[in-house]
ZAVEX-553291 format. One record per residue: x, y, z of N, C-alpha, C in turn. Coordinates in pm, whole numbers, padded with zeros to 5 digits, always signed. Example, Ala and Ser with C-alpha at 12.3 -4.5 7.8 and 13.67 -1.06 7.14 Angstrom:
+01319-00569+00780+01230-00450+00780+01320-00330+00780 +01285-00225+00708+01367-00106+00714+01290+00003+00787 
This chain:
-02333+00572-01118-02231+00505-01131-02191+00432-01044 -02157+00316-01048-02085+00198-00950-02040+00205-00958 -01938+00200-00880-01777+00175-00820-01721+00081-00723 -01662-00011-00789-01617-00101-00624-01474-00094-00621 -01464-00121-00481-01322-00101-00392-01319-00166-00254 -01239-00238-00233-01237-00292-00089-01198-00202+00001 -01338-00232+00079-01373-00157+00182-01248-00090+00283 -01145-00125+00280-01038-00102+00380-00988-00032+00358 -00949+00036+00150-00884+00138+00139-00960+00307+00172 -01052+00280+00216-01150+00407+00301-01115+00403+00408 -01026+00294+00519-01050+00351+00653-00926+00489+00695 -00886+00509+00645-00783+00591+00677-00907+00692+00700 -01006+00754+00578-01095+00869+00648-01192+00850+00697 -01192+00758+00727-01259+00751+00897-01241+00720+01020 -01107+00694+01039-01059+00702+01117-01065+00838+01235 -01092+00924+01198-01163+01026+01239-01291+01098+01273 -01350+00953+01190-01502+00971+01143-01600+00950+01279 -01541+00857+01408-01582+00784+01521-01671+00898+01621 -01724+00936+01583-01809+00981+01734-01839+00928+01854 -01743+00901+01948-01777+00809+02051-01803+00845+02145 -01827+00762+02326-01822+00792+02400-01703+00692+02451 -01683+00744+02612-01593+00685+02676-01638+00623+02787 -01632+00504+02868-01645+00454+02946-01528+00383+03066 -01548+00398+03169-01449+00330+03265-01433+00171+03275 -01313+00126+03326-01213+00009+03348-01274-00026+03486 -01359-00142+03463-01435-00232+03555-01323-00313+03651 -01192-00369+03548-01129-00422+03595-01121-00603+03577 -01250-00609+03458-01259-00751+03455-01137-00749+03334 -01111-00923+03329-01027-00963+03240-01064-00933+03092 -01209-00992+03082-01212-00974+02957-01388-00887+02976 -01344-00755+02866-01431-00658+02856-01465-00614+02724 -01581-00577+02688-01561-00545+02554-01467-00426+02551 -01472-00393+02423-01354-00307+02350-01460-00166+02281 -01572-00235+02240-01631-00122+02187-01809-00191+02206 -01903-00089+02171-02036-00124+02179-02132+00001+02144 -02149-00113+02043-02283-00058+01943-02399-00099+01955 -02491+00061+01988-02611+00018+02055-02603-00102+02188 -02684-00220+02166-02721-00305+02296-02601-00452+02252 -02505-00421+02159-02455-00529+02077-02276-00475+02139 -02185-00599+02236-02060-00551+02285-01982-00670+02189 -01870-00574+02175-01775-00627+02091-01667-00659+02166 -01577-00789+02165-01492-00810+02233-01339-00862+02157 -01252-00879+02227-01146-00895+02157-01141-00983+02074 -01177-01119+02077-01234-01222+02020-01296-01169+01875 -01357-01096+01909-01437-01062+01742-01330-00961+01666 -01230-00877+01725-01156-00827+01658-01028-00878+01587 -01033-00992+01659-00888-01047+01629-00852-01056+01456 -00905-01101+01390-00945-01103+01274-00885-00983+01188 -00913-00824+01247-00898-00712+01197-00749-00738+01207 -00704-00741+01387-00584-00728+01437-00451-00789+01368 -00500-00952+01300-00424-01013+01262-00362-00964+01098 -00482-00890+01032-00463-00836+00890-00351-00716+00930 -00337-00618+01031-00259-00520+01064-00114-00581+01069 -00182-00643+01167-00017-00702+01211+00035-00810+01093 -00003-00865+01067+00062-00957+00950+00133-00868+00807 +00083-00738+00784+00157-00663+00691+00218-00577+00771 +00256-00539+00898+00335-00455+00951+00474-00532+00991 +00447-00619+01007+00553-00733+01060+00653-00791+00911 +00548-00780+00810+00645-00818+00664+00737-00684+00647 +00695-00583+00735+00801-00488+00651+00868-00431+00788 +00876-00556+00906+00957-00533+01005+01096-00527+01025 +01158-00623+00942+01322-00614+00898+01368-00486+00808 +01283-00425+00700+01310-00336+00606+01317-00202+00706 +01198-00173+00789+01242-00085+00903+01389-00072+00990 +01401-00187+01017+01511-00225+01133+01631-00155+01072 +01615-00269+00922+01777-00216+00833+01741-00044+00864 +01664-00029+00747+01698+00166+00684+01658+00256+00742 +01581+00221+00905+01558+00280+01037+01571+00308+01145 +01625+00183+01138+01710+00153+01304+01627+00150+01396 +01484+00110+01361+01376+00087+01461+01269+00028+01428 +01214-00017+01524+01105-00152+01511+00938-00055+01372 +00918-00156+01299+00820-00060+01210+00734-00001+01339 +00659-00085+01395+00559-00025+01469+00630+00077+01581 +00738+00088+01601+00784+00266+01640+00803+00338+01600 +00774+00325+01490+00836+00423+01325+00726+00548+01387 +00796+00675+01343+00681+00790+01388+00686+00864+01253 +00605+00860+01196+00485+00952+01087+00345+01029+01108 +00437+01177+01078+00352+01262+01073+00299+01261+01271 +00409+01252+01302+00389+01280+01491+00322+01152+01570 +00295+01058+01544+00228+00896+01581+00267+00809+01510 +00299+00699+01611+00390+00587+01561+00327+00478+01480 +00348+00432+01408+00229+00369+01299+00182+00220+01409 +00240+00202+01537+00180+00127+01617+00004+00199+01631 +00052+00301+01716-00079+00417+01739-00189+00423+01597 -00108+00437+01515-00166+00453+01370-00292+00297+01367 -00204+00233+01363-00268+00043+01352-00401+00035+01450 -00359+00126+01601-00456+00105+01633-00584+00182+01644 -00574+00309+01579-00710+00369+01558-00780+00289+01432 -00644+00270+01302-00710+00187+01193-00816+00067+01237 -00781+00045+01340-00814-00146+01381-00954-00059+01457 -00979+00040+01494-01117+00081+01589-01206+00137+01477 -01162+00207+01353-01240+00268+01259-01271+00125+01175 -01238+00039+01139-01241-00103+01076-01343-00177+01095 -01310-00200+01269-01381-00266+01323-01557-00218+01371 -01518-00066+01375-01672-00057+01402-01751-00006+01251 -01674+00036+01147-01748+00005+01005-01800-00110+00949 -01719-00180+00970-01793-00333+00935-01901-00350+00973 -01873-00374+01122-02014-00376+01264-02156-00330+01184 -02157-00191+01152-02239-00099+01081-02302-00113+00961 -02216-00157+00863-02239-00145+00751-02347-00310+00726 -02239-00455+00784-02281-00541+00788-02452-00555+00856 -02478-00506+00963-02591-00476+01000-02695-00434+00970 -02623-00313+00853-02714-00249+00786-02799-00348+00642 -02695-00438+00606-02676-00535+00502-02786-00633+00596 -02792-00674+00680-02905-00711+00742-03038-00696+00751 -03039-00582+00791-03176-00503+00821-03209-00474+00671 -03138-00443+00561-03172-00453+00451-03211-00608+00349 -03168-00703+00425-03234-00820+00376-03100-00885+00276 -03005-00817+00278-02889-00869+00170-02851-00950+00273 -02824-01063+00186-02684-01156+00201-02548-01232+00110 -02539-01306+00201-02422-01335+00116-02424-01436+00024 -02411-01455-00145-02416-01556-00225-02363-01678-00181 -02352-01769-00246-02319-01932-00249-02192-01889-00290 -02104-01811-00409-02005-01765-00464-01959-01692-00325 -02018-01570-00288-01945-01497-00182-01921-01593-00032 -01967-01726+00000-01983-01755+00115-01848-01885+00071 -01820-01892-00093-01714-02006-00101-01567-01864-00137 -01568-01784-00158-01463-01701-00131-01391-01676+00014 -01556-01668+00122-01463-01689+00240-01401-01790+00292 -01454-01937+00227-01409-02001+00256-01293-02071+00238 -01268-01973+00097-01082-02025+00051-01045-01905+00144 -01070-01778+00168-01004-01651+00253-00922-01768+00421 -01035-01848+00451-01026-01876+00569-00928-01983+00528 -00901-02137+00428-00837-02170+00413-00702-02133+00386 -00691-02010+00318-00558-01981+00271-00491-01924+00397 -00566-01838+00526-00453-01824+00621-00460-01945+00660 -00535-02050+00685-00472-02180+00798-00387-02233+00728 -00352-02229+00606-00229-02265+00526-00146-02216+00552 -00147-02053+00563+00018-02020+00540+00034-01974+00727 -00033-02024+00871+00026-02074+01003-00026-02180+01001 +00027-02276+01099-00021-02395+01179-00139-02384+01264 -00256-02469+01241-00383-02506+01288-00376-02462+01426 -00252-02514+01545-00256-02502+01689-00237-02376+01695 -00150-02288+01580-00087-02193+01644-00172-02090+01649 -00291-02107+01520-00394-02023+01484-00486-01983+01625 -00508-02151+01661-00642-02210+01775-00561-02120+01938 -00404-02147+01878-00334-02076+02065-00435-01896+02092 -00397-01856+01957-00444-01687+01970-00562-01640+01951 -00664-01766+01940-00776-01725+01920-00863-01716+01767 -00755-01765+01687-00820-01748+01555-00849-01875+01509 -00957-01911+01525-01012-02054+01535-01100-02047+01428 -01182-02158+01373-01244-02157+01247-01364-02074+01267 -01427-02093+01374-01574-02013+01385-01509-01880+01406 -01445-01848+01464-01361-01723+01499-01318-01611+01373 -01250-01685+01262-01229-01641+01121-01385-01665+01016 -01438-01769+01040-01552-01741+00954-01669-01649+01028 -01657-01626+01113-01759-01501+01225-01727-01356+01115 -01570-01337+01132-01518-01212+01134-01526-01224+00979 -01458-01283+00891-01491-01271+00752-01597-01235+00698 -01705-01331+00763-01845-01315+00666-01898-01162+00706 -01869-01072+00841-01884-00927+00854-01795-00896+00767 -01701-00920+00710-01607-00782+00609-01673-00835+00464 -01710-00956+00424-01745-00975+00270-01903-00911+00278 -01954-00903+00369-02082-00857+00391-02075-00650+00369 -01988-00667+00491-01964-00497+00469-01933-00456+00306 -01883-00507+00258-01825-00490+00109-01923-00501+00026 -02032-00590+00049-02122-00562-00030-02241-00490+00013 -02237-00461+00118-02292-00351+00128-02250-00174+00094 -02133-00181+00098-02056-00087+00033-02084-00041-00055 -02096-00158-00168-02150-00162-00296-02279-00128-00348 -02366-00154-00242-02499-00142-00246-02516+00035-00222 -02426+00093-00165-02467+00205-00096-02422+00277-00231 -02329+00257-00288-02268+00348-00398-02294+00291-00522 -02406+00233-00541-02451+00200-00669-02541+00284-00745 -02560+00374-00640-02642+00473-00759-02545+00638-00751 -02430+00690-00709-02396+00771-00718-02304+00784-00836 -02310+00934-00868-02275+00973-00993-02064+00994-00989 -02030+01020-01062-01890+01046-01008-01867+01093-01238 -01829+01232-01206-01836+01253-01328-01649+01217-01391 -01663+01155-01431-01514+01076-01524-01428+01206-01578 -01526+01265-01682-01467+01344-01787-01431+01456-01704 -01517+01554-01624-01430+01654-01593-01295+01596-01467 -01315+01546-01438-01223+01477-01298-01091+01471-01476 -01120+01412-01553-01022+01351-01643-00918+01507-01674 -01021+01583-01718-00968+01681-01788-00944+01839-01646 -00929+01754-01556-00876+01853-01407-00774+01827-01436 -00706+01721-01463-00563+01622-01484-00479+01651-01560 -00396+01742-01559-00287+01785-01667-00248+01660-01735 -00252+01650-01844-00150+01520-01890-00001+01558-01918 +00032+01673-01970+00171+01679-01954+00238+01678-01815 +00206+01737-01706+00256+01702-01539+00245+01513-01515 +00204+01468-01588+00176+01341-01540+00235+01223-01688 +00260+01296-01757+00317+01185-01878+00429+01141-01860 +00468+00998-01863+00546+00909-01806+00622+00875-01926 +00790+00877-01906+00905+00821-01968+00923+00683-01940 +00919+00606-02046+00965+00447-02009+01110+00448-02070 +01196+00410-01954+01331+00393-02062+01393+00244-01973 +01518+00206-02085+01564+00095-02017+01710+00174-02042 +01857+00088-01973+01914+00187-01980+02065+00075-01942 +02203+00089-02016+02335+00020-01969+02385+00150-01819 +02369+00069-01719+02451+00144-01607+02601+00096-01550 +02670+00157-01524+02830+00146-01474+02865+00203-01406 +02864+00157-01238+02849+00229-01110+03008+00313-01106 +02984+00431-01009+03097+00499-00999+03119+00503-00825 +03007+00402-00783+03017+00433-00643+03007+00282-00588 +03042+00238-00474+03023+00113-00426+02901+00129-00323 +02835+00028-00286+02697-00018-00202+02734-00112-00157 +02773-00083-00007+02807-00207+00110+02742-00137+00254 +02669-00229+00297+02606-00237+00397+02590-00115+00474 +02444-00139+00363+02366+00008+00358+02405+00136+00317 +02535+00171+00288+02603+00273+00254+02670+00294+00097 +02643+00421+00060+02729+00423-00075+02853+00509-00008 +02941+00458-00061+03096+00534-00134+03155+00563-00258 +03214+00630-00304+03258+00663-00369+03409+00589-00432 +03420+00545-00535+03515+00448-00600+03650+00530-00600 +03753+00508-00579+03892+00565-00600+03912+00611-00743 +03971+00707-00773+04020+00829-00845+04068+00710-00943 +04174+00637-00924+04194+00538-01065+04088+00444-01097 +04006+00420-01028+03933+00331-01059+03774+00394-01117 +03768+00529-01113+03655+00589-01186+03719+00634-01328 +03825+00619-01338+03885+00647-01446+03858+00533-01577 +03918+00425-01476+03913+00290-01578+03747+00282-01601 +03664+00327-01545+03507+00309-01547+03487+00364-01642 +03555+00535-01622+03503+00595-01769+03564+00557-01922 +03679+00488-01908+03767+00449-01978+03652+00349-02067 +03611+00264-01986+03507+00153-01989+03329+00178-02106 +03290+00295-02014+03206+00302-02077+03217+00380-02211 +03315+00455-02244+03357+00523-02367+03325+00411-02417 +03426+00284-02465+03448+00163-02526+03309+00115-02556 +03231+00059-02455+03103+00027-02459+02968+00092-02514 +02993+00235-02513+02934+00340-02616+02983+00359-02772 +03071+00313-02756+03107+00314-02919+03083+00169-02989 +03087+00092-02909+03051-00060-02954+02916-00052-03004 +02806-00003-02898+02627+00054-02930+02599+00103-03020 +02717+00212-03096+02732+00328-03196+02745+00212-03339 +02804+00115-03282+02878+00021-03444+02783-00088-03408 +02648-00084-03370+02551-00187-03389+02515-00273-03286 +02618-00357-03169+02601-00400-03053+02485-00359-02979 +02384-00463-02913+02247-00463-02856+02346-00464-02701 +02181-00419-02603+02208-00387-02518+02243-00565-02455 +02228-00682-02501+02164-00789-02443+02369-00848-02508 +02387-00833-02604+02527-00840-02666+02623-00790-02579 +02624-00632-02509+02688-00574-02416+02700-00611-02254 +02581-00662-02225+02569-00719-02092+02637-00877-02050 +02646-00914-02167+02720-01052-02149+02852-01056-02165 +02892-00952-02247+03070-00936-02245+03154-00861-02157 +03078-00774-02044+03110-00672-01956+03012-00767-01818 +03073-00809-01754+03035-00847-01597+03019-00757-01483 +03074-00622-01520+03046-00453-01482+02917-00441-01459 +02890-00466-01620+02759-00345-01661+02601-00369-01613 +02575-00336-01557+02438-00347-01511+02340-00289-01647 +02233-00363-01596+02080-00339-01716+01953-00266-01560 +01897-00157-01623+01783-00118-01532+01680-00078-01644 +01551-00082-01592+01468-00031-01628+01382+00105-01534 +01334+00184-01595+01362+00360-01545+01239+00397-01584 +01119+00412-01531+01018+00470-01561+01020+00616-01510 +00964+00723-01547+00964+00839-01446+00872+00904-01509 +00792+01059-01426+00771+01163-01463+00842+01266-01446 +00873+01387-01501+00984+01474-01495+00969+01517-01370 +01073+01512-01257+01052+01588-01133+01053+01469-01043 +01057+01327-01114+01040+01230-00991+01156+01245-00931 +01154+01203-00789+01290+01248-00663+01362+01152-00678 +01359+01000-00712+01416+00894-00753+01500+00865-00860 +01485+00988-00950+01607+00961-01050+01673+01062-01066 +01811+01044-01101+01877+01162-01069+01795+01265-01223 +01851+01411-01172+01824+01514-01234+01885+01456-01403 +02024+01476-01372+02081+01430-01530+02032+01362-01580 +01929+01209-01524+01972+01104-01615+01804+01200-01673 +01725+01281-01626+01544+01271-01670+01614+01424-01784 +01685+01470-01774+01750+01596-01877+01730+01520-01992 +01856+01408-01936+01901+01358-02085+01803+01308-02166 +01710+01227-02097+01582+01129-02122+01477+01218-02208 +01452+01323-02142+01337+01398-02180+01371+01451-02382 +01487+01466-02348+01518+01514-02523+01548+01397-02620 +01540+01292-02606+01545+01153-02701+01378+01151-02736 +01437+01101-02864+01261+01011-02937+01309+00917-02896 +01170+00858-02922+01125+00698-02929+01182+00597-02965 +01245+00520-02898+01368+00450-02964+01517+00469-03002 +01507+00605-02965+01687+00664-02978+01752+00636-02872 +01864+00612-02852+01935+00628-02774+02072+00758-02705 +02070+00759-02599+02135+00879-02602+02328+00871-02576 +02363+00959-02563+02527+00961-02535+02537+00925-02405 +02666+00965-02346+02691+00903-02228+02627+01024-02132 +02601+00974-02009+02502+01051-01926+02607+01017-01750 +02655+01148-01711+02714+01072-01598+02611+01175-01474 +02641+01070-01376+02577+01157-01263+02629+01135-01120 +02573+01185-00964+02654+01103-00863+02680+00960-00889 +02628+00861-00912+02637+00729-00921+02726+00643-01031 +02734+00743-01147+02773+00666-01231+02738+00706-01375 +02805+00574-01471+02784+00654-01614+02659+00564-01673 +02556+00646-01738+02399+00599-01814+02448+00577-01976 +02396+00513-02000+02374+00491-02171+02180+00462-02192 +02141+00547-02221+01945+00606-02215+01917+00470-02345 +01805+00403-02300+01713+00390-02506+01575+00424-02426 +01552+00491-02500+01382+00588-02445+01307+00465-02518 +01201+00364-02496+01098+00270-02511+00995+00365-02547 +00921+00451-02493+00802+00558-02485+00855+00651-02441 +00835+00803-02517+00878+00932-02427+00712+00994-02407 +00554+00898-02405+00460+00956-02436+00395+00872-02385 +00417+00778-02261+00340+00706-02187+00204+00765-02109 +00092+00698-02127+00001+00779-02025-00010+00702-01897 +00053+00579-01865+00034+00528-01769+00058+00614-01630 +00087+00677-01605+00103+00788-01477-00043+00865-01487 -00024+00880-01611-00178+01016-01593-00295+00903-01591 -00308+00808-01668-00426+00715-01598-00442+00670-01473 -00326+00693-01389-00273+00631-01215-00363+00744-01169 -00310+00840-01194-00373+00988-01179-00521+00996-01169 -00540+01032-01298-00730+01017-01231-00763+00866-01218 -00713+00777-01236-00786+00687-01106-00822+00677-00987 -00668+00744-00930-00673+00781-00806-00791+00963-00762 -00806+01003-00833-00863+01119-00827-01037+01058-00827 -01022+00934-00893-01174+00862-00915-01223+00803-00797 -01089+00756-00747-01130+00706-00563-01112+00786-00496 -01090+00891-00466-01088+00988-00371-01216+01060-00341 -01273+01068-00498-01394+01140-00508-01546+00997-00432 -01502+00867-00462-01579+00788-00425-01551+00751-00272 -01441+00787-00232-01449+00760-00090-01489+00892-00011 -01511+01040-00121-01564+01103-00046-01668+01102-00007 -01774+01064-00140-01914+01012-00126-01980+00916-00038 -01880+00785-00014-01919+00679+00070-01861+00770+00239 -01789+00811+00227-01781+00915+00397-01889+00937+00437 -01997+01057+00337-02061+01099+00366-02222+01023+00371 -02220+00942+00331-02307+00822+00334-02292+00727+00431 -02203+00696+00521-02171+00613+00617-02177+00725+00689 -02125+00847+00772-02112+00922+00843-02317+00895+00921 -02397+00914+00836-02530+00918+00817-02622+00787+00923 -02550+00682+00879-02560+00595+00894-02495+00541+01036 -02376+00630+01045-02280+00614+01214-02321+00730+01287 -02483+00816+01244-02471+00867+01327-02627+00799+01431 -02668+00746+01322-02799+00665+01399-02748+00560+01534 -02671+00574+01498-02586+00432+01638-02525+00516+01734 -02568+00411+01889-02469+00492+01986-02306+00411+01979 -02254+00459+01955-02111+00391+01968-02005+00419+02092 -02000+00340+02140-01941+00344+02305-01782+00279+02320 -01666+00319+02318-01517+00263+02306-01472+00286+02446 -01398+00183+02465-01374+00140+02622-01186+00133+02641 -01178+00314+02593-01040+00340+02546-00959+00316+02718 -01015+00316+02849-00913+00217+02945-00899+00105+02937 -00984+00057+02879-00946-00127+02878-00841-00140+02682 -00885-00062+02601-00828-00056+02473-00676-00028+02509 -00683+00120+02548-00516+00157+02569-00444+00028+02637 -00469-00039+02721-00362-00153+02759-00320-00259+02656 -00366-00257+02559-00347-00322+02435-00256-00294+02294 -00086-00365+02341-00015-00325+02248-00015-00424+02128 -00053-00365+02019-00061-00430+01841+00095-00401+01781 +00137-00550+01772+00226-00545+01681+00289-00724+01667 +00230-00768+01781+00267-00943+01834+00167-01000+01883 +00051-00960+01856-00086-01042+01936-00128-01175+01855 -00128-01160+01709-00180-01246+01627-00062-01302+01541 +00066-01173+01567+00123-01251+01422+00318-01251+01553 +00376-01335+01537+00490-01280+01666+00605-01247+01559 +00699-01180+01612+00781-01105+01536+00902-01204+01482 
């Protein structure tokens, strides 16, 4: 059974799979970062891969500064900074695409006219997002982008070629995942807060304010029982909020009180007042038997099996090449602002 998935999604599985040698630093300004057999790969050759990583990381910079008080790149996860994790991923990705595109060439696999149009569209999109002068200044010229994106596109195509004959037992995977553990409850609710969100902190309202909120939510609930709709109530009370809240029982981001009240509801039913540490809720059950999260879990399990089989195939290819990483040079390079400015 053939499965298609963007190659970059498999990178994390391959970061630890490189069998590499190390070489000393000659002191030259421009040195190869990776040598594969007799082909040397320089910084210019990996700028596109760096650009993809830096663009994603810098888009999250303000979020990490606000919520964690540090740069995205300096945030530590499982004992390693995201900057170092990104460097590992870039190396793994560069090597993998080089090997797979080389294998594609050896097997006579070429990019079709449609795929070349896709390459051109990707280049156009990148150059539209940034000034031509800015891209040229950091080395992401038209020629550099075209060469790198063709390698990516050809690598993705060869991955599909490798996977065209693999078999994934969808039925067994589906049976191995319990639907009840992944049953999704789809709800909407009216919410009246009893806390104040300000400057990323949460503080409770005063006792008098909470008493007023309790009185108001009871009035709102009575109006709902009398036939008022959510839209009517939201138009009438400016302090009332509307939320969509979907969850699998046990999710950590939905209050336990909310979940316990919601799972007792039949489809289309409304709850009585539900009190949590954050305020008062009136819940409407839209679907108490959604399969969305179950299908997501099945899809994730299938993707994991696909990655496993691809990794085995890729490792056989990788073992046939002599791969040398110039860590003395690579360690001097700081990811985070090479192609994308903070």
